[in-house]
N, C-alpha and C positions, 0 to 999 in steps of 0.2 A: 496856792501852795503845792509844792511837788510832793508826790508820794514815791519815795525810793524804797524798793523792796529790801527787807532785812537780809535776804540772801545775795545781795549785790556784792561782788568782790570789792574789798577796800584794804587800805593800809593805814595803820595808826603810827604816826611818827612822833618822836619826842625830840624837840630841838636841843635838849640837854645831852644828846648823844647816846641814849639807850637804844637797844636793839628794837627795830620796828616790829609791830605785830601785823602779819599779813594773813588775811582770812576773810571772813564774811563781815558785812557791816555790823551785824548783831554782835559778833565777837569783839570787834573794835570798840563799839559803844559800851559793852560790859566792862572791858578793861579801862576805858576812859572814865567810867563812873567810879572806879575804885581809886583814882588819883586824888591827891590832896589838891586844894585850890591853886597853890603855886605851880604844881606840875601841870594842871589843866591849862594854865596860861601858856605853857611852853609846848603844848601838844596840838597836833592837827590830825584830822581824819581825812584821807584822800580817797576818792572813788577811783578804782582801777579802770573802770569803763566810763567814758564820758557820757554825760546826761544832756540830752537836747533840751534847751529852754527857749521858748518862744521869744523872738526878738533879740537873742544874744548869740554870739558866735561860740561854738564849742572849741575849746583848746585841747589839742591832743599832743 
């Protein structure tokens, strides 16, 4: 299991077209937790900095 620090830069996007949240991972997770189930299905949290994972290529 990967441990990603809460202060890692991240972006929360909503595929429904709402304004993205750009901030720290903690802020994005807090906003995501407030979404209703149908909105969670349409949302993604993207890490701004790539994270190296053993055995996988990092896409930038």
